[in-house]
Kinemage of the C-alpha trace (Angstrom):
@kinemage 1
@onewidth
@group {chain A} dominant
@subgroup {mainchain}
@vectorlist {calphas} color= white
{ca met a 1} P 41.387 56.526 -25.089
{ca phe a 2} L 44.234 54.203 -25.943
{ca tyr a 3} L 46.317 52.177 -23.540
{ca ala a 4} L 49.776 50.791 -24.144
{ca val a 5} L 49.824 47.042 -23.796
{ca ala a 6} L 53.079 45.168 -23.301
{ca val a 7} L 53.313 42.164 -25.591
{ca arg a 8} L 55.916 39.530 -24.853
{ca gln a 9} L 57.891 38.598 -27.932
{ca ile a 10} L 58.420 34.876 -28.379
{ca ser a 11} L 61.620 33.772 -30.075
{ca phe a 12} L 61.111 31.683 -33.203
{ca phe a 13} L 63.639 29.220 -31.766
{ca ser a 14} L 62.056 28.939 -28.305
{ca val a 15} L 60.475 25.734 -27.059
{ca glu a 16} L 57.224 27.642 -26.643
{ca ala a 17} L 57.150 28.617 -30.312
{ca ser a 18} L 58.296 25.328 -31.801
{ca gly a 19} L 56.409 22.919 -29.555
{ca pro a 20} L 57.674 19.433 -28.640
{ca arg a 21} L 59.592 17.676 -31.426
{ca leu a 22} L 61.506 14.427 -31.649
{ca ser a 23} L 64.628 16.364 -32.638
{ca asp a 24} L 64.620 17.978 -29.173
{ca leu a 25} L 66.004 14.729 -27.767
{ca ala a 26} L 69.382 15.591 -29.295
{ca gly a 27} L 69.778 17.800 -26.237
{ca val a 28} L 70.768 14.805 -24.124
{ca leu a 29} L 73.464 13.994 -26.699
{ca cys a 30} L 74.872 17.491 -26.250
{ca ala a 31} L 75.407 16.467 -22.632
{ca gln a 32} L 76.542 13.017 -21.536
{ca gly a 33} L 73.883 11.084 -23.464
{ca glu a 34} L 74.670 8.240 -25.851
{ca ala a 35} L 73.123 6.985 -29.066
{ca thr a 36} L 73.306 3.350 -30.134
{ca ala a 37} L 72.313 2.159 -33.596
{ca phe a 38} L 71.126 -1.393 -34.195
{ca gly a 39} L 72.236 -2.103 -37.726
{ca arg a 40} L 70.169 -0.055 -40.138
{ca thr a 41} L 66.854 -0.752 -38.490
{ca ala a 42} L 66.583 1.104 -35.178
{ca ala a 43} L 68.408 3.098 -32.518
{ca arg a 44} L 68.091 4.044 -28.890
{ca leu a 45} L 69.156 6.908 -26.661
{ca gln a 46} L 70.337 6.707 -23.088
{ca val a 47} L 71.706 9.134 -20.561
{ca val a 48} L 73.112 8.698 -17.067
{ca val a 49} L 72.204 11.584 -14.767
{ca glu a 50} L 73.339 12.695 -11.340
{ca gln a 51} L 69.967 12.819 -9.573
{ca ser a 52} L 66.810 10.734 -9.753
{ca trp a 53} L 64.596 13.789 -10.210
{ca arg a 54} L 66.446 14.563 -13.445
{ca ala a 55} L 65.599 11.078 -14.664
{ca arg a 56} L 61.915 11.544 -13.843
{ca leu a 57} L 61.716 14.923 -15.549
{ca leu a 58} L 63.529 13.636 -18.630
{ca ala a 59} L 61.125 10.697 -18.786
{ca ala a 60} L 58.229 13.150 -18.852
{ca glu a 61} L 59.864 15.244 -21.595
{ca phe a 62} L 60.554 12.133 -23.677
{ca ala a 63} L 56.954 10.966 -23.247
{ca trp a 64} L 55.685 14.380 -24.328
{ca arg a 65} L 57.557 13.765 -27.575
{ca gly a 66} L 56.084 10.318 -28.041
{ca val a 67} L 59.054 8.312 -26.747
{ca arg a 68} L 58.724 6.028 -23.738
{ca val a 69} L 61.736 5.302 -21.581
{ca thr a 70} L 62.857 2.880 -18.924
{ca leu a 71} L 64.249 4.276 -15.692
{ca thr a 72} L 66.897 2.052 -14.201
{ca thr a 73} L 70.310 2.231 -12.553
{ca ala a 74} L 73.608 2.329 -14.422
{ca glu a 75} L 76.606 0.229 -13.383
{ca cys a 76} L 78.055 3.301 -11.693
{ca gly a 77} L 75.003 3.457 -9.432
{ca arg a 78} L 73.490 6.581 -10.965
{ca pro a 79} L 70.027 6.901 -12.526
{ca leu a 80} L 69.811 5.817 -16.164
{ca val a 81} L 67.189 6.948 -18.679
{ca arg a 82} L 66.966 4.618 -21.681
{ca thr a 83} L 64.645 4.372 -24.649
{ca ala a 84} L 63.764 1.192 -26.473
{ca phe a 85} L 65.227 0.634 -29.928
{ca gln a 86} L 63.021 2.644 -32.280
{ca val a 87} L 63.148 3.178 -36.015
{ca asp a 88} L 62.336 6.887 -35.687
{ca leu a 89} L 65.469 7.460 -33.582
{ca leu a 90} L 67.763 6.013 -36.251
{ca pro a 91} L 68.281 9.260 -38.238
{ca met a 92} L 69.368 11.060 -35.067
{ca ala a 93} L 71.745 8.273 -34.083
{ca asn a 94} L 73.251 8.144 -37.564
{ca ala a 95} L 73.804 11.905 -37.513
{ca trp a 96} L 75.530 11.789 -34.120
{ca leu a 97} L 77.712 8.743 -34.700
{ca asp a 98} L 80.880 8.274 -36.722
{ca gly a 99} L 81.433 4.598 -36.214
{ca asp a 100} L 81.414 4.209 -32.442
{ca glu a 101} L 82.431 7.827 -31.796
{ca lys a 102} L 79.952 10.527 -30.869
{ca val a 103} L 80.191 13.559 -33.141
{ca val a 104} L 78.203 16.744 -33.605
{ca pro a 105} L 76.377 16.712 -36.962
{ca pro a 106} L 77.696 19.182 -39.559
{ca gly a 107} L 75.741 22.429 -39.480
{ca phe a 108} L 74.105 21.519 -36.164
{ca arg a 109} L 71.900 24.289 -34.743
{ca leu a 110} L 70.464 24.423 -31.259
{ca asp a 111} L 66.921 25.510 -30.500
{ca gly a 112} L 64.909 25.884 -27.336
{ca gly a 113} L 63.734 22.289 -27.184
{ca met a 114} L 67.242 20.873 -27.428
{ca leu a 115} L 68.546 23.351 -24.879
{ca arg a 116} L 65.735 22.382 -22.518
{ca leu a 117} L 66.665 18.693 -22.680
{ca trp a 118} L 70.354 19.577 -22.284
{ca ala a 119} L 69.526 21.616 -19.189
{ca leu a 120} L 67.516 18.785 -17.655
{ca ala a 121} L 70.235 16.240 -18.407
{ca gly a 122} L 72.890 18.133 -16.487
{ca gly a 123} L 72.582 21.918 -16.563
{ca arg a 124} L 72.986 23.810 -13.323
{ca ala a 125} L 72.718 27.362 -12.058
{ca glu a 126} L 75.460 28.777 -9.863
{ca gln a 127} L 76.506 32.231 -8.748
{ca arg a 128} L 79.193 32.114 -11.439
{ca gly a 129} L 76.615 31.581 -14.190
{ca tyr a 130} L 74.681 28.802 -15.865
{ca phe a 131} L 76.636 25.673 -16.787
{ca phe a 132} L 75.895 23.495 -19.808
{ca pro a 133} L 77.930 20.313 -19.297
{ca phe a 134} L 79.798 18.536 -22.063
{ca asp a 135} L 80.414 14.831 -22.430
{ca ala a 136} L 83.811 14.312 -20.829
{ca glu a 137} L 84.201 11.135 -22.895
{ca ala a 138} L 83.647 12.972 -26.190
{ca pro a 139} L 86.024 15.966 -26.266
{ca gln a 140} L 85.610 16.203 -30.037
{ca thr a 141} L 82.079 17.531 -29.435
{ca his a 142} L 83.081 20.431 -27.197
{ca ala a 143} L 84.174 22.990 -29.801
{ca pro a 144} L 81.206 22.554 -32.181
{ca leu a 145} L 78.737 22.655 -29.293
{ca thr a 146} L 80.370 25.815 -27.950
{ca ala a 147} L 79.907 27.357 -31.390
{ca ala a 148} L 76.287 26.167 -31.527
{ca leu a 149} L 75.545 27.814 -28.177
{ca ala a 150} L 77.039 31.076 -29.409
{ca ala a 151} L 74.967 30.899 -32.592
{ca ala a 152} L 71.840 30.387 -30.468
{ca gly a 153} L 72.545 33.647 -28.632
{ca val a 154} L 73.964 32.198 -25.420
{ca pro a 155} L 77.756 32.305 -25.816
{ca gly a 156} L 80.109 31.586 -22.978
{ca pro a 157} L 83.628 30.476 -22.140
{ca val a 158} L 84.584 26.833 -21.842
{ca val a 159} L 85.571 25.798 -18.337
{ca gly a 160} L 87.604 22.721 -17.509
{ca pro a 161} L 87.225 20.192 -14.701
{ca arg a 162} L 88.850 22.494 -12.137
{ca gly a 163} L 86.225 25.136 -12.901
{ca gly a 164} L 83.276 22.761 -12.732
{ca gly a 165} L 83.426 21.484 -16.298
{ca pro a 166} L 83.930 20.455 -18.939
{ca ala a 167} L 81.132 22.875 -19.680
{ca val a 168} L 80.177 26.208 -21.161
{ca arg a 169} L 79.421 28.878 -18.575
{ca val a 170} L 76.783 31.392 -19.621
{ca thr a 171} L 76.860 34.659 -17.670
{ca gly a 172} L 75.227 38.069 -17.866
{ca arg a 173} L 71.616 39.004 -17.245
{ca arg a 174} L 70.778 39.496 -20.916
{ca arg a 175} L 72.217 36.149 -21.944
{ca leu a 176} L 70.503 34.374 -19.063
{ca asp a 177} L 67.219 36.052 -19.975
{ca thr a 178} L 67.665 34.901 -23.572
{ca leu a 179} L 68.375 31.378 -22.374
{ca thr a 180} L 65.301 31.361 -20.132
{ca glu a 181} L 63.159 32.541 -23.030
{ca leu a 182} L 64.522 29.787 -25.254
{ca ile a 183} L 64.043 26.859 -22.874
{ca gly a 184} L 60.738 27.939 -21.328
{ca asp a 185} L 59.509 27.634 -17.773
{ca pro a 186} L 61.084 25.012 -15.511
{ca pro a 187} L 59.089 21.853 -14.904
{ca pro a 188} L 58.011 21.341 -11.284
{ca gly a 189} L 61.042 20.304 -9.268
{ca ala a 190} L 63.625 21.921 -11.542
{ca glu a 191} L 63.247 25.522 -10.425
{ca thr a 192} L 66.591 25.668 -8.622
{ca leu a 193} L 68.597 24.501 -11.641
{ca trp a 194} L 66.990 26.890 -14.142
{ca pro a 195} L 68.947 29.887 -15.480
{ca gly a 196} L 67.081 32.359 -13.274
{ca gly a 197} L 68.971 30.965 -10.301
{ca ala a 198} L 72.358 31.828 -11.773
{ca val a 199} L 72.173 35.493 -10.715
{ca asp a 200} L 70.284 36.768 -7.690
{ca pro a 201} L 67.886 39.438 -9.089
{ca gly a 202} L 67.536 40.880 -5.599
{ca asn a 203} L 71.215 41.795 -5.519
{ca asp a 204} L 71.353 45.106 -7.396
{ca ala a 205} L 75.142 45.207 -7.543
{ca glu a 206} L 75.348 41.687 -8.938
{ca tyr a 207} L 72.572 42.496 -11.413
{ca ala a 208} L 74.458 45.546 -12.658
{ca arg a 209} L 77.728 43.665 -13.082
{ca ser a 210} L 75.988 40.808 -14.901
{ca ala a 211} L 74.099 43.097 -17.254
{ca met a 212} L 77.415 44.462 -18.490
{ca ala a 213} L 78.887 40.987 -19.145
């Protein structure tokens, strides 16, 4: 007798399939993170976040990728996650900098690891969808990052400050399921911000409307 067994398919681009990689840290640059190069010898990354728990979770993700950080407070009073200057971060910084301006590298492609770091840096789930925030100080990055999200299978419209942005809003059950598959399970403490919270699965009417989006 044979039994049908359901096998979960893992996306080649998911964080579960690829494992932790240094390149994942570019996810904080997709958000409000900054890269600073020190001549041609080393570079560091830093990101100011809204809540201290984001800083702690980012520190853990950085450490998992072999990068230690310092948790401190920015001049604005918000939590700041900052790496030391490291030689292995220099290629990333060089790719994301044009002089002093942050730019998206040509041909940039998002994967699950980068999306996971982006989500932890500032992503949030709301009834209107899942929001991936942009760097308000780097508007030149918004269009290429919107295109990169679409290419990763999670397209969405750009919303401005009045709509909770600048950000891309991902909606629809299938897109949110794809996003959840890509970025993996939420770390403890981040459950409420993960894509699954963007649509209430217990609300059948909302589920039906979202599935058609």
